[in-house]
C-alpha positions, 0 to 999 in steps of 0.5 A: 682253047686247051685240051678236051676229051669226048665221052660217050654217054647213054641215057639209061632212064629219066627219074621224076621227070627231071633227072637223067641217069647217064651211063658213061664211057664205052663200057657204060659202067660209070653212072651219073645223075644229071638234071634233065634241063642240062641235056638237049631238048627232046633227049630221052631214054635210050638216046646216046650222047657225046659229052665234050669236057674241056679246060676253061683257062679263061674262066680260071684266069678270071677267077684267079684275078678276082681272088687276087683283087680281093686278097689285095683289098683285104691286105690294104684294109688290114694294114698288114701289107708287110707282115704275112703273105696268105693264099685263099 
């Protein structure tokens, strides 16, 4: 697995019973709205969270492979194998 970063977050409030307003970072100055369904069950106003963000290399590689496969199929169907290289 690649590098990861852990971020402190505090739930400032819950809006409309489906959006949690989080204050991020040690200074809690960055505000982010997040669907309540993405938080642990029972999370509520005033709770503090640890959010871990990591790069998902396997997912990225799989997506690149899918795009490459689609590019190859498009090139074959267009009959332009030797004409122009393109990237999506």
